[in-house]
Every structure is written in C-alpha cells, then in structure tokens.
FIKOLZA-1660 file (N, C-alpha, C; in steps of 0.1 Angstrom, whole numbers, plus 5000, padded with zeros to 4 digits):
% residues 254
   i   px   py   pz ch aa at
   1 4983 4884 5178  A  M  N
   1 4982 4898 5174  A  M CA
   1 4974 4900 5162  A  M  C
   2 4976 4890 5152  A  E  N
   2 4969 4892 5139  A  E CA
   2 4954 4891 5140  A  E  C
   3 4949 4883 5150  A  K  N
   3 4935 4882 5151  A  K CA
   3 4929 4895 5156  A  K  C
   4 4936 4902 5165  A  E  N
   4 4932 4915 5171  A  E CA
   4 4931 4925 5159  A  E  C
   5 4942 4926 5151  A  I  N
   5 4943 4936 5141  A  I CA
   5 4932 4934 5131  A  I  C
   6 4929 4921 5127  A  I  N
   6 4918 4918 5117  A  I CA
   6 4905 4923 5123  A  I  C
   7 4903 4921 5136  A  S  N
   7 4890 4925 5142  A  S CA
   7 4889 4940 5141  A  S  C
   8 4900 4947 5144  A  W  N
   8 4900 4962 5143  A  W CA
   8 4897 4967 5129  A  W  C
   9 4903 4960 5119  A  I  N
   9 4901 4964 5105  A  I CA
   9 4886 4963 5101  A  I  C
  10 4880 4951 5105  A  Y  N
  10 4866 4949 5102  A  Y CA
  10 4857 4959 5109  A  Y  C
  11 4860 4962 5121  A  E  N
  11 4852 4972 5128  A  E CA
  11 4854 4986 5122  A  E  C
  12 4866 4989 5119  A  A  N
  12 4869 5002 5113  A  A CA
  12 4862 5003 5099  A  A  C
  13 4861 4992 5092  A  A  N
  13 4855 4992 5079  A  A CA
  13 4840 4996 5080  A  A  C
  14 4833 4990 5090  A  E  N
  14 4819 4993 5092  A  E CA
  14 4817 5008 5095  A  E  C
  15 4826 5014 5103  A  R  N
  15 4826 5028 5105  A  R CA
  15 4828 5036 5092  A  R  C
  16 4837 5032 5084  A  V  N
  16 4840 5039 5072  A  V CA
  16 4828 5038 5063  A  V  C
  17 4822 5027 5061  A  K  N
  17 4810 5025 5053  A  K CA
  17 4798 5034 5058  A  K  C
  18 4797 5035 5071  A  A  N
  18 4787 5044 5077  A  A CA
  18 4790 5058 5074  A  A  C
  19 4803 5062 5073  A  G  N
  19 4807 5075 5070  A  G CA
  19 4805 5080 5056  A  G  C
  20 4801 5071 5047  A  L  N
  20 4799 5074 5033  A  L CA
  20 4787 5082 5030  A  L  C
  21 4779 5084 5040  A  G  N
  21 4766 5091 5038  A  G CA
  21 4767 5106 5039  A  G  C
  22 4757 5112 5044  A  D  N
  22 4756 5127 5043  A  D CA
  22 4766 5134 5053  A  D  C
  23 4771 5126 5063  A  A  N
  23 4780 5132 5073  A  A CA
  23 4794 5134 5068  A  A  C
  24 4797 5130 5055  A  L  N
  24 4811 5131 5050  A  L CA
  24 4815 5145 5048  A  L  C
  25 4826 5149 5054  A  K  N
  25 4831 5163 5053  A  K CA
  25 4845 5162 5046  A  K  C
  26 4847 5169 5035  A  V  N
  26 4859 5168 5027  A  V CA
  26 4867 5181 5027  A  V  C
  27 4880 5180 5030  A  D  N
  27 4889 5191 5030  A  D CA
  27 4900 5188 5020  A  D  C
  28 4907 5199 5015  A  Q  N
  28 4919 5198 5007  A  Q CA
  28 4931 5198 5016  A  Q  C
  29 4942 5191 5012  A  K  N
  29 4955 5192 5019  A  K CA
  29 4964 5201 5010  A  K  C
  30 4971 5195 5000  A  S  N
  30 4980 5203 4992  A  S CA
  30 4974 5209 4980  A  S  C
  31 4961 5204 4977  A  G  N
  31 4955 5209 4965  A  G CA
  31 4941 5202 4963  A  G  C
  32 4934 5205 4952  A  R  N
  32 4921 5201 4950  A  R CA
  32 4920 5186 4948  A  R  C
  33 4931 5179 4944  A  T  N
  33 4930 5165 4942  A  T CA
  33 4936 5157 4954  A  T  C
  34 4941 5164 4964  A  D  N
  34 4947 5158 4976  A  D CA
  34 4938 5160 4987  A  D  C
  35 4929 5151 4989  A  L  N
  35 4918 5153 4998  A  L CA
  35 4920 5145 5011  A  L  C
  36 4913 5150 5021  A  V  N
  36 4912 5143 5034  A  V CA
  36 4898 5145 5039  A  V  C
  37 4892 5135 5045  A  T  N
  37 4879 5136 5050  A  T CA
  37 4879 5134 5066  A  T  C
  38 4867 5138 5072  A  N  N
  38 4866 5135 5086  A  N CA
  38 4867 5120 5088  A  N  C
  39 4863 5112 5079  A  V  N
  39 4863 5097 5080  A  V CA
  39 4878 5092 5081  A  V  C
  40 4887 5098 5073  A  D  N
  40 4901 5094 5073  A  D CA
  40 4906 5096 5088  A  D  C
  41 4904 5108 5093  A  K  N
  41 4909 5112 5106  A  K CA
  41 4903 5104 5117  A  K  C
  42 4890 5102 5116  A  E  N
  42 4883 5094 5127  A  E CA
  42 4887 5080 5126  A  E  C
  43 4889 5074 5114  A  T  N
  43 4893 5060 5113  A  T CA
  43 4907 5058 5119  A  T  C
  44 4916 5067 5116  A  Q  N
  44 4929 5066 5122  A  Q CA
  44 4929 5067 5137  A  Q  C
  45 4921 5076 5142  A  A  N
  45 4920 5078 5157  A  A CA
  45 4914 5065 5163  A  A  C
  46 4904 5059 5156  A  F  N
  46 4898 5047 5161  A  F CA
  46 4908 5035 5162  A  F  C
  47 4916 5034 5151  A  I  N
  47 4926 5023 5151  A  I CA
  47 4937 5025 5161  A  I  C
  48 4941 5038 5162  A  V  N
  48 4952 5041 5172  A  V CA
  48 4947 5038 5186  A  V  C
  49 4934 5041 5189  A  S  N
  49 4929 5038 5202  A  S CA
  49 4929 5023 5205  A  S  C
  50 4926 5015 5195  A  K  N
  50 4927 5000 5197  A  K CA
  50 4941 4996 5199  A  K  C
  51 4951 5001 5191  A  I  N
  51 4965 4998 5193  A  I CA
  51 4970 5001 5207  A  I  C
  52 4967 5014 5211  A  T  N
  52 4971 5019 5224  A  T CA
  52 4966 5010 5236  A  T  C
  53 4954 5006 5234  A  A  N
  53 4948 4997 5245  A  A CA
  53 4955 4983 5245  A  A  C
  54 4958 4979 5233  A  F  N
  54 4964 4965 5231  A  F CA
  54 4979 4966 5235  A  F  C
  55 4986 4976 5231  A  D  N
  55 5001 4977 5234  A  D CA
  55 5004 4992 5236  A  D  C
  56 5004 4996 5249  A  P  N
  56 5006 5010 5252  A  P CA
  56 5020 5015 5248  A  P  C
  57 5030 5006 5246  A  A  N
  57 5043 5011 5243  A  A CA
  57 5045 5012 5228  A  A  C
  58 5035 5008 5220  A  A  N
  58 5037 5008 5205  A  A CA
  58 5037 5023 5200  A  A  C
  59 5044 5025 5189  A  K  N
  59 5044 5038 5183  A  K CA
  59 5036 5038 5170  A  K  C
  60 5032 5049 5166  A  I  N
  60 5023 5050 5154  A  I CA
  60 5030 5059 5143  A  I  C
  61 5030 5053 5131  A  L  N
  61 5033 5061 5119  A  L CA
  61 5021 5061 5110  A  L  C
  62 5014 5072 5109  A  G  N
  62 5002 5073 5101  A  G CA
  62 5000 5085 5093  A  G  C
  63 4992 5084 5083  A  E  N
  63 4990 5095 5074  A  E CA
  63 4984 5108 5080  A  E  C
  64 4974 5106 5089  A  E  N
  64 4967 5117 5094  A  E CA
  64 4971 5120 5109  A  E  C
  65 4965 5131 5113  A  N  N
  65 4966 5135 5128  A  N CA
  65 4980 5138 5133  A  N  C
  66 4988 5143 5124  A  G  N
  66 5002 5147 5128  A  G CA
  66 5011 5135 5132  A  G  C
  67 5008 5123 5127  A  Q  N
  67 5016 5112 5132  A  Q CA
  67 5024 5106 5120  A  Q  C
  68 5029 5115 5111  A  D  N
  68 5035 5111 5098  A  D CA
  68 5050 5112 5099  A  D  C
  69 5056 5114 5110  A  Q  N
  69 5071 5116 5111  A  Q CA
  69 5078 5105 5120  A  Q  C
  70 5070 5096 5125  A  T  N
  70 5076 5086 5134  A  T CA
  70 5086 5077 5127  A  T  C
  71 5098 5075 5133  A  P  N
  71 5108 5066 5127  A  P CA
  71 5103 5052 5128  A  P  C
  72 5107 5044 5118  A  I  N
  72 5103 5030 5117  A  I CA
  72 5111 5020 5124  A  I  C
  73 5123 5024 5128  A  D  N
  73 5133 5014 5133  A  D CA
  73 5135 5014 5148  A  D  C
  74 5126 5019 5156  A  Q  N
  74 5128 5019 5170  A  Q CA
  74 5115 5013 5177  A  Q  C
  75 5117 5001 5182  A  G  N
  75 5106 4994 5189  A  G CA
  75 5095 4989 5179  A  G  C
  76 5083 4987 5185  A  R  N
  76 5072 4982 5176  A  R CA
  76 5065 4994 5171  A  R  C
  77 5063 4995 5158  A  V  N
  77 5057 5006 5151  A  V CA
  77 5045 5001 5143  A  V  C
  78 5033 5006 5145  A  F  N
  78 5022 5003 5137  A  F CA
  78 5021 5014 5126  A  F  C
  79 5021 5010 5113  A  V  N
  79 5020 5019 5102  A  V CA
  79 5005 5019 5097  A  V  C
  80 4999 5030 5096  A  I  N
  80 4984 5030 5093  A  I CA
  80 4981 5039 5082  A  I  C
  81 4973 5034 5072  A  D  N
  81 4967 5043 5062  A  D CA
  81 4952 5040 5064  A  D  C
  82 4945 5050 5071  A  P  N
  82 4931 5047 5074  A  P CA
  82 4922 5046 5062  A  P  C
  83 4924 5054 5052  A  I  N
  83 4917 5052 5039  A  I CA
  83 4928 5055 5028  A  I  C
  84 4932 5045 5021  A  D  N
  84 4941 5046 5010  A  D CA
  84 4933 5047 4998  A  D  C
  85 4934 5058 4990  A  G  N
  85 4926 5061 4979  A  G CA
  85 4914 5070 4983  A  G  C
  86 4918 5081 4990  A  T  N
  86 4907 5090 4995  A  T CA
  86 4899 5096 4984  A  T  C
  87 4906 5100 4973  A  L  N
  87 4899 5106 4961  A  L CA
  87 4889 5096 4956  A  L  C
  88 4893 5083 4955  A  N  N
  88 4883 5073 4950  A  N CA
  88 4871 5071 4960  A  N  C
  89 4875 5072 4973  A  F  N
  89 4865 5071 4984  A  F CA
  89 4854 5082 4982  A  F  C
  90 4859 5094 4980  A  V  N
  90 4850 5105 4979  A  V CA
  90 4842 5105 4965  A  V  C
  91 4849 5103 4954  A  M  N
  91 4843 5104 4941  A  M CA
  91 4836 5091 4936  A  M  C
  92 4841 5080 4940  A  Q  N
  92 4836 5067 4935  A  Q CA
  92 4828 5059 4945  A  Q  C
  93 4831 5061 4958  A  R  N
  93 4825 5054 4969  A  R CA
  93 4830 5039 4968  A  R  C
  94 4841 5036 4962  A  E  N
  94 4847 5023 4961  A  E CA
  94 4862 5025 4957  A  E  C
  95 4869 5013 4956  A  N  N
  95 4883 5013 4952  A  N CA
  95 4892 5021 4962  A  N  C
  96 4890 5017 4975  A  F  N
  96 4898 5023 4985  A  F CA
  96 4901 5012 4995  A  F  C
  97 4911 5013 5003  A  C  N
  97 4915 5003 5013  A  C CA
  97 4918 5008 5027  A  C  C
  98 4918 5000 5036  A  I  N
  98 4924 5002 5050  A  I CA
  98 4936 4994 5050  A  I  C
  99 4947 5000 5055  A  M  N
  99 4960 4993 5055  A  M CA
  99 4967 4995 5069  A  M  C
 100 4972 4984 5074  A  I  N
 100 4979 4984 5087  A  I CA
 100 4992 4975 5085  A  I  C
 101 5003 4980 5090  A  A  N
 101 5015 4972 5090  A  A CA
 101 5021 4972 5104  A  A  C
 102 5028 4962 5108  A  V  N
 102 5035 4961 5120  A  V CA
 102 5050 4959 5118  A  V  C
 103 5058 4968 5123  A  Y  N
 103 5073 4967 5122  A  Y CA
 103 5079 4966 5136  A  Y  C
 104 5089 4958 5137  A  E  N
 104 5096 4957 5150  A  E CA
 104 5111 4960 5147  A  E  C
 105 5116 4971 5153  A  N  N
 105 5130 4975 5151  A  N CA
 105 5133 4976 5136  A  N  C
 106 5124 4981 5128  A  G  N
 106 5126 4983 5114  A  G CA
 106 5124 4971 5105  A  G  C
 107 5120 4960 5110  A  V  N
 107 5117 4948 5102  A  V CA
 107 5102 4945 5102  A  V  C
 108 5097 4944 5090  A  G  N
 108 5083 4942 5088  A  G CA
 108 5078 4928 5092  A  G  C
 109 5068 4927 5101  A  Q  N
 109 5063 4915 5106  A  Q CA
 109 5050 4911 5101  A  Q  C
 110 5041 4920 5100  A  L  N
 110 5027 4917 5095  A  L CA
 110 5022 4929 5086  A  L  C
 111 5015 4925 5075  A  G  N
 111 5009 4935 5067  A  G CA
 111 4994 4932 5064  A  G  C
 112 4986 4942 5064  A  F  N
 112 4971 4939 5062  A  F CA
 112 4966 4950 5052  A  F  C
 113 4960 4946 5041  A  I  N
 113 4953 4955 5032  A  I CA
 113 4939 4949 5030  A  I  C
 114 4929 4958 5033  A  Y  N
 114 4915 4954 5032  A  Y CA
 114 4908 4963 5022  A  Y  C
 115 4903 4957 5011  A  D  N
 115 4894 4963 5002  A  D CA
 115 4880 4963 5008  A  D  C
 116 4876 4975 5013  A  V  N
 116 4864 4976 5021  A  V CA
 116 4852 4972 5014  A  V  C
 117 4849 4977 5002  A  I  N
 117 4837 4975 4995  A  I CA
 117 4836 4961 4990  A  I  C
 118 4847 4955 4985  A  R  N
 118 4847 4941 4980  A  R CA
 118 4849 4931 4991  A  R  C
 119 4851 4935 5003  A  D  N
 119 4853 4926 5015  A  D CA
 119 4864 4916 5012  A  D  C
 120 4876 4921 5007  A  E  N
 120 4887 4912 5005  A  E CA
 120 4899 4917 5013  A  E  C
 121 4903 4908 5022  A  L  N
 121 4915 4910 5031  A  L CA
 121 4927 4902 5027  A  L  C
 122 4938 4909 5025  A  F  N
 122 4951 4903 5022  A  F CA
 122 4960 4906 5034  A  F  C
 123 4965 4895 5040  A  W  N
 123 4973 4898 5052  A  W CA
 123 4984 4887 5053  A  W  C
 124 4994 4890 5061  A  G  N
 124 5005 4880 5063  A  G CA
 124 5018 4886 5065  A  G  C
 125 5029 4878 5066  A  G  N
 125 5042 4883 5068  A  G CA
 125 5050 4873 5076  A  G  C
 126 5062 4876 5079  A  P  N
 126 5071 4867 5087  A  P CA
 126 5065 4862 5100  A  P  C
 127 5057 4870 5106  A  K  N
 127 5052 4865 5119  A  K CA
 127 5043 4853 5118  A  K  C
 128 5036 4851 5107  A  V  N
 128 5028 4839 5104  A  V CA
 128 5034 4831 5093  A  V  C
 129 5045 4835 5087  A  G  N
 129 5052 4827 5077  A  G CA
 129 5044 4825 5064  A  G  C
 130 5033 4832 5062  A  K  N
 130 5025 4830 5050  A  K CA
 130 5018 4843 5046  A  K  C
 131 5011 4843 5035  A  V  N
 131 5002 4854 5031  A  V CA
 131 4989 4848 5027  A  V  C
 132 4978 4855 5032  A  F  N
 132 4965 4850 5030  A  F CA
 132 4956 4860 5023  A  F  C
 133 4947 4854 5015  A  Y  N
 133 4936 4862 5009  A  Y CA
 133 4924 4857 5017  A  Y  C
 134 4918 4865 5025  A  N  N
 134 4908 4861 5035  A  N CA
 134 4914 4850 5043  A  N  C
 135 4909 4838 5042  A  N  N
 135 4915 4826 5050  A  N CA
 135 4922 4816 5041  A  N  C
 136 4924 4820 5028  A  E  N
 136 4931 4811 5019  A  E CA
 136 4945 4815 5017  A  E  C
 137 4954 4806 5018  A  E  N
 137 4969 4809 5017  A  E CA
 137 4972 4812 5002  A  E  C
 138 4979 4822 5000  A  L  N
 138 4983 4826 4986  A  L CA
 138 4997 4820 4983  A  L  C
 139 4998 4815 4970  A  S  N
 139 5011 4811 4965  A  S CA
 139 5018 4822 4958  A  S  C
 140 5031 4822 4957  A  P  N
 140 5038 4832 4949  A  P CA
 140 5032 4833 4935  A  P  C
 141 5030 4845 4929  A  P  N
 141 5025 4846 4916  A  P CA
 141 5035 4841 4905  A  P  C
 142 5030 4839 4894  A  E  N
 142 5039 4834 4883  A  E CA
 142 5049 4846 4880  A  E  C
 143 5062 4842 4877  A  N  N
 143 5072 4852 4875  A  N CA
 143 5072 4857 4860  A  N  C
 144 5062 4865 4857  A  R  N
 144 5060 4869 4843  A  R CA
 144 5069 4881 4840  A  R  C
 145 5072 4884 4827  A  S  N
 145 5080 4895 4823  A  S CA
 145 5072 4906 4819  A  S  C
 146 5078 4917 4815  A  L  N
 146 5071 4930 4811  A  L CA
 146 5061 4927 4800  A  L  C
 147 5064 4920 4790  A  G  N
 147 5055 4918 4779  A  G CA
 147 5044 4908 4781  A  G  C
 148 5043 4903 4793  A  E  N
 148 5033 4892 4796  A  E CA
 148 5022 4897 4806  A  E  C
 149 5022 4910 4809  A  G  N
 149 5011 4913 4819  A  G CA
 149 5009 4928 4819  A  G  C
 150 5000 4932 4828  A  L  N
 150 4996 4946 4831  A  L CA
 150 5005 4952 4842  A  L  C
 151 5008 4965 4841  A  I  N
 151 5015 4972 4852  A  I CA
 151 5007 4983 4857  A  I  C
 152 5007 4985 4870  A  G  N
 152 5001 4996 4876  A  G CA
 152 5010 5008 4877  A  G  C
 153 5005 5020 4875  A  M  N
 153 5014 5032 4875  A  M CA
 153 5007 5044 4879  A  M  C
 154 5015 5053 4885  A  N  N
 154 5011 5067 4888  A  N CA
 154 5009 5074 4874  A  N  C
 155 4998 5081 4872  A  L  N
 155 4996 5087 4859  A  L CA
 155 5006 5098 4856  A  L  C
 156 5010 5106 4866  A  A  N
 156 5020 5117 4863  A  A CA
 156 5033 5111 4859  A  A  C
 157 5037 5101 4865  A  L  N
 157 5050 5094 4862  A  L CA
 157 5050 5089 4847  A  L  C
 158 5038 5083 4844  A  Y  N
 158 5037 5078 4830  A  Y CA
 158 5037 5089 4820  A  Y  C
 159 5028 5099 4823  A  R  N
 159 5026 5110 4813  A  R CA
 159 5039 5118 4811  A  R  C
 160 5047 5120 4821  A  K  N
 160 5060 5128 4820  A  K CA
 160 5072 5119 4818  A  K  C
 161 5070 5106 4817  A  N  N
 161 5080 5096 4814  A  N CA
 161 5092 5097 4825  A  N  C
 162 5088 5099 4837  A  I  N
 162 5098 5100 4848  A  I CA
 162 5104 5087 4850  A  I  C
 163 5118 5087 4851  A  N  N
 163 5125 5074 4853  A  N CA
 163 5121 5063 4843  A  N  C
 164 5118 5068 4830  A  H  N
 164 5115 5059 4819  A  H CA
 164 5101 5052 4821  A  H  C
 165 5092 5057 4829  A  A  N
 165 5080 5051 4833  A  A CA
 165 5072 5048 4820  A  A  C
 166 5071 5058 4811  A  Q  N
 166 5063 5056 4799  A  Q CA
 166 5069 5045 4790  A  Q  C
 167 5082 5045 4788  A  E  N
 167 5089 5035 4780  A  E CA
 167 5087 5021 4786  A  E  C
 168 5088 5020 4799  A  I  N
 168 5085 5007 4806  A  I CA
 168 5071 5003 4803  A  I  C
 169 5062 5012 4806  A  G  N
 169 5047 5008 4804  A  G CA
 169 5044 5004 4790  A  G  C
 170 5051 5010 4780  A  N  N
 170 5048 5007 4766  A  N CA
 170 5053 4993 4762  A  N  C
 171 5061 4987 4771  A  Q  N
 171 5066 4973 4768  A  Q CA
 171 5056 4963 4774  A  Q  C
 172 5046 4967 4782  A  T  N
 172 5037 4958 4788  A  T CA
 172 5025 4955 4780  A  T  C
 173 5016 4947 4785  A  M  N
 173 5003 4945 4778  A  M CA
 173 4994 4957 4780  A  M  C
 174 4997 4965 4790  A  G  N
 174 4989 4977 4793  A  G CA
 174 4992 4983 4806  A  G  C
 175 4989 4996 4807  A  V  N
 175 4991 5003 4820  A  V CA
 175 4978 5005 4827  A  V  C
 176 4977 5003 4840  A  R  N
 176 4965 5005 4848  A  R CA
 176 4968 5016 4858  A  R  C
 177 4958 5025 4860  A  V  N
 177 4959 5036 4870  A  V CA
 177 4947 5035 4879  A  V  C
 178 4949 5029 4891  A  L  N
 178 4938 5025 4900  A  L CA
 178 4936 5036 4910  A  L  C
 179 4946 5045 4912  A  G  N
 179 4944 5056 4922  A  G CA
 179 4944 5051 4936  A  G  C
 180 4949 5039 4939  A  C  N
 180 4950 5034 4952  A  C CA
 180 4961 5024 4953  A  C  C
 181 4972 5027 4961  A  A  N
 181 4984 5019 4961  A  A CA
 181 4980 5005 4967  A  A  C
 182 4971 5004 4976  A  G  N
 182 4967 4991 4982  A  G CA
 182 4962 4982 4971  A  G  C
 183 4953 4987 4962  A  L  N
 183 4948 4978 4952  A  L CA
 183 4958 4974 4942  A  L  C
 184 4968 4983 4939  A  D  N
 184 4979 4979 4930  A  D CA
 184 4988 4968 4936  A  D  C
 185 4990 4970 4949  A  L  N
 185 4999 4960 4956  A  L CA
 185 4991 4946 4957  A  L  C
 186 4978 4947 4960  A  I  N
 186 4970 4935 4960  A  I CA
 186 4971 4928 4946  A  I  C
 187 4970 4936 4935  A  A  N
 187 4971 4930 4922  A  A CA
 187 4984 4923 4919  A  A  C
 188 4995 4928 4925  A  I  N
 188 5008 4921 4924  A  I CA
 188 5007 4908 4931  A  I  C
 189 5002 4908 4944  A  L  N
 189 5001 4896 4952  A  L CA
 189 4993 4885 4946  A  L  C
 190 4982 4890 4939  A  K  N
 190 4973 4880 4933  A  K CA
 190 4978 4875 4919  A  K  C
 191 4988 4883 4913  A  G  N
 191 4993 4879 4900  A  G CA
 191 4985 4885 4889  A  G  C
 192 4976 4895 4892  A  T  N
 192 4968 4901 4881  A  T CA
 192 4976 4913 4875  A  T  C
 193 4986 4918 4882  A  Q  N
 193 4995 4928 4876  A  Q CA
 193 5009 4923 4878  A  Q  C
 194 5018 4926 4869  A  I  N
 194 5032 4922 4871  A  I CA
 194 5041 4932 4878  A  I  C
 195 5035 4944 4881  A  G  N
 195 5043 4954 4888  A  G CA
 195 5035 4966 4891  A  G  C
 196 5042 4976 4898  A  Y  N
 196 5036 4988 4902  A  Y CA
 196 5047 4999 4903  A  Y  C
 197 5045 5010 4897  A  I  N
 197 5055 5021 4898  A  I CA
 197 5048 5034 4902  A  I  C
 198 5052 5040 4913  A  S  N
 198 5045 5052 4918  A  S CA
 198 5054 5060 4927  A  S  C
 199 5049 5072 4931  A  M  N
 199 5055 5080 4942  A  M CA
 199 5046 5077 4954  A  M  C
 200 5053 5071 4965  A  L  N
 200 5045 5067 4976  A  L CA
 200 5051 5072 4989  A  L  C
 201 5042 5073 4999  A  S  N
 201 5046 5076 5013  A  S CA
 201 5047 5062 5021  A  S  C
 202 5054 5062 5032  A  P  N
 202 5055 5049 5039  A  P CA
 202 5042 5042 5042  A  P  C
 203 5032 5049 5045  A  W  N
 203 5019 5042 5048  A  W CA
 203 5013 5036 5036  A  W  C
 204 5017 5041 5024  A  D  N
 204 5012 5035 5011  A  D CA
 204 5018 5021 5008  A  D  C
 205 5031 5019 5012  A  Y  N
 205 5038 5007 5008  A  Y CA
 205 5041 4998 5020  A  Y  C
 206 5039 5002 5032  A  A  N
 206 5044 4995 5044  A  A CA
 206 5038 4981 5044  A  A  C
 207 5025 4980 5043  A  A  N
 207 5018 4967 5045  A  A CA
 207 5021 4958 5033  A  A  C
 208 5019 4964 5021  A  G  N
 208 5021 4956 5009  A  G CA
 208 5035 4951 5007  A  G  C
 209 5045 4958 5011  A  S  N
 209 5059 4954 5009  A  S CA
 209 5062 4942 5018  A  S  C
 210 5056 4942 5030  A  I  N
 210 5058 4930 5039  A  I CA
 210 5053 4917 5032  A  I  C
 211 5041 4918 5026  A  M  N
 211 5036 4906 5020  A  M CA
 211 5043 4903 5007  A  M  C
 212 5047 4913 4999  A  M  N
 212 5055 4910 4987  A  M CA
 212 5068 4903 4991  A  M  C
 213 5075 4907 5001  A  K  N
 213 5087 4901 5006  A  K CA
 213 5085 4886 5010  A  K  C
 214 5074 4884 5017  A  Q  N
 214 5070 4871 5021  A  Q CA
 214 5068 4861 5009  A  Q  C
 215 5063 4867 4998  A  L  N
 215 5061 4859 4986  A  L CA
 215 5073 4859 4976  A  L  C
 216 5084 4865 4980  A  G  N
 216 5096 4866 4972  A  G CA
 216 5095 4876 4961  A  G  C
 217 5087 4886 4962  A  L  N
 217 5086 4896 4952  A  L CA
 217 5094 4908 4956  A  L  C
 218 5103 4913 4947  A  P  N
 218 5112 4924 4950  A  P CA
 218 5105 4938 4949  A  P  C
 219 5111 4947 4957  A  F  N
 219 5106 4961 4956  A  F CA
 219 5118 4970 4960  A  F  C
 220 5118 4982 4955  A  S  N
 220 5129 4991 4958  A  S CA
 220 5126 5006 4955  A  S  C
 221 5136 5015 4958  A  G  N
 221 5135 5028 4953  A  G CA
 221 5139 5029 4939  A  G  C
 222 5141 5042 4934  A  A  N
 222 5144 5044 4920  A  A CA
 222 5156 5038 4915  A  A  C
 223 5167 5038 4923  A  E  N
 223 5180 5033 4919  A  E CA
 223 5183 5019 4925  A  E  C
 224 5172 5012 4929  A  G  N
 224 5174 4998 4934  A  G CA
 224 5177 4998 4949  A  G  C
 225 5177 5010 4955  A  Q  N
 225 5180 5011 4970  A  Q CA
 225 5168 5008 4978  A  Q  C
 226 5171 5004 4991  A  P  N
 226 5160 5001 5000  A  P CA
 226 5151 5014 5002  A  P  C
 227 5139 5012 5005  A  L  N
 227 5129 5023 5008  A  L CA
 227 5133 5029 5021  A  L  C
 228 5131 5042 5022  A  S  N
 228 5136 5050 5033  A  S CA
 228 5126 5052 5045  A  S  C
 229 5113 5050 5042  A  F  N
 229 5102 5052 5051  A  F CA
 229 5103 5067 5056  A  F  C
 230 5107 5076 5048  A  Q  N
 230 5107 5090 5051  A  Q CA
 230 5102 5098 5039  A  Q  C
 231 5090 5104 5041  A  G  N
 231 5085 5112 5030  A  G CA
 231 5081 5104 5018  A  G  C
 232 5077 5111 5007  A  R  N
 232 5073 5105 4995  A  R CA
 232 5085 5101 4987  A  R  C
 233 5085 5089 4981  A  E  N
 233 5097 5084 4973  A  E CA
 233 5092 5075 4962  A  E  C
 234 5101 5074 4952  A  F  N
 234 5098 5066 4940  A  F CA
 234 5098 5051 4945  A  F  C
 235 5088 5044 4941  A  F  N
 235 5086 5030 4945  A  F CA
 235 5084 5021 4932  A  F  C
 236 5092 5010 4932  A  I  N
 236 5090 5000 4922  A  I CA
 236 5088 4987 4929  A  I  C
 237 5077 4980 4926  A  G  N
 237 5075 4966 4931  A  G CA
 237 5070 4958 4919  A  G  C
 238 5075 4945 4918  A  A  N
 238 5072 4937 4906  A  A CA
 238 5076 4923 4908  A  A  C
 239 5074 4915 4898  A  T  N
 239 5079 4902 4897  A  T CA
 239 5095 4903 4896  A  T  C
 240 5102 4892 4899  A  S  N
 240 5116 4893 4897  A  S CA
 240 5121 4895 4883  A  S  C
 241 5113 4889 4874  A  A  N
 241 5117 4891 4859  A  A CA
 241 5115 4906 4855  A  A  C
 242 5104 4912 4859  A  V  N
 242 5101 4926 4856  A  V CA
 242 5112 4935 4863  A  V  C
 243 5115 4932 4875  A  M  N
 243 5124 4941 4882  A  M CA
 243 5138 4940 4875  A  M  C
 244 5142 4928 4871  A  N  N
 244 5155 4927 4863  A  N CA
 244 5154 4935 4850  A  N  C
 245 5143 4934 4843  A  Q  N
 245 5141 4942 4831  A  Q CA
 245 5142 4957 4833  A  Q  C
 246 5135 4961 4843  A  I  N
 246 5135 4976 4846  A  I CA
 246 5149 4981 4850  A  I  C
 247 5156 4973 4858  A  Q  N
 247 5170 4977 4861  A  Q CA
 247 5179 4977 4849  A  Q  C
 248 5177 4967 4840  A  A  N
 248 5185 4966 4828  A  A CA
 248 5182 4978 4819  A  A  C
 249 5169 4981 4818  A  F  N
 249 5164 4992 4810  A  F CA
 249 5170 5005 4815  A  F  C
 250 5171 5007 4828  A  D  N
 250 5177 5019 4834  A  D CA
 250 5191 5020 4830  A  D  C
 251 5199 5009 4831  A  K  N
 251 5213 5010 4827  A  K CA
 251 5215 5013 4813  A  K  C
 252 5207 5007 4804  A  E  N
 252 5208 5010 4790  A  E CA
 252 5206 5025 4787  A  E  C
 253 5196 5031 4793  A  K  N
 253 5193 5045 4791  A  K CA
 253 5203 5054 4796  A  K  C
 254 5210 5050 4806  A  H  N
 254 5221 5058 4812  A  H CA
 254 5234 5056 4804  A  H  C
% end
C-alpha cells in the first residue's frame, strides 16, 4: 500500500506545482486569512479518486469537499490534507505540504508528509515498523528539554498566552511560527524542533502523529488526553522531556 500512496503523492505534487500559475483561484472560508483554492479541492478529489480505485470500501476524512466529518474508528480511513499551509501556498509559493494518513479501526498505520517544493517525503508507521526521510530510515531524535531547542507554535496561542503557551515558549531557545503543521511535525521528527503547540484539525495531525508515535514521541490534547479526531483541538507534540516539563508547568500554574 505504501508504494501506491507515495506514487499518488508525487503525482498530486506535480499537479499542485502546475496549479501555482495563473489558473490559481483563491476563496475565503471563515475569513481573509482562512483560504481555500481550486488546487486544494482538485488535489483532494484527485487523491480520493486514487484511493477509491485502490480500495472501494475505504472511507475518507479530508479538509475539503464536505468530507470533514468522517469518524476515524470504523474500518479503513484515509485522512487527507491536500495542501497543508494554504496561506503559505498562496502568499509564498512554498512552505506547504501534502499529507495522507491511513487508520484502521481508529489505529494509525501509515503517515505521509511531503514538502512539495523541497521534495522531502517523511513517511512510515506501524505497518512498516519504521519512519523514513525519503528512503533513509530516521532514528528517534535526541530527548532534549525546553531550554535546549526551538519550539513551533501557533501565533495566536503564543500572543494570548493560551494554556501558558507564551510562558512555555519563553523557556525555550526560541519560538518558530511556520504556518504549516506538517512542517512543524517534520521538524520534531528530524529533531530540529523540540515540540509544537497549536490548534489543529484531524487532517493537520493525523499523519505526523503516526510517525511521532513510531519514534516514541508523545502527543496529546490540552490536558494530556488522547486527541479526539473531531473538530479543531489543542495539540501538543514534543520530546518526552519537553512533554513532562509542560505537564509539570501546567500543574504548577493550577
């Protein structure tokens, strides 16, 4: 299955790059910074067509085209974010990803995050027992603490100090705001960031959390609870040391 999914991602990426030209049509969803393009919708439709041909019984949980309410825990579910970082896609023409995850009865099996412009594919999970950067197996990153690295963060959470985000960020070497969950999760997998705190939808974290779990990296909701895969929710993913510090920090503040 993984070979087929990788081939779909590369094919979808070529279509996305072709869509960066004059044919790009941009619409607003909830506001002027919440954008969707014709390329988002067309890319999801393309990936769904490949999935349906490969596995007609599979279900789809995806950001676009009204497929955002599918439960994760019944049968085989493909979770799709056709363009993660749409604002970056429109404004920067880089710093966006294609993400696909495969869940079977609620258990993550395979995750794929592809940085389209840099041609970097991170993929893996329990089905293959490893995580890869392109064709090179990744080792678990060093278990660094808050004071030893950079942390990715949603800007609004940091600015408003929601769930102590600003205080946590101030204990690190620096806060990074990439505007693309896939890139922040890649940074944790590579070990270039010690964590990521944001408000995410299921398609934002589905692929990355599978690979994090495979490498022994914890993630949770705001109170340490499992993620719900329903709507937007507070997400924390980090090294074990950082997760312990954040949880201890939370208890001290309460």
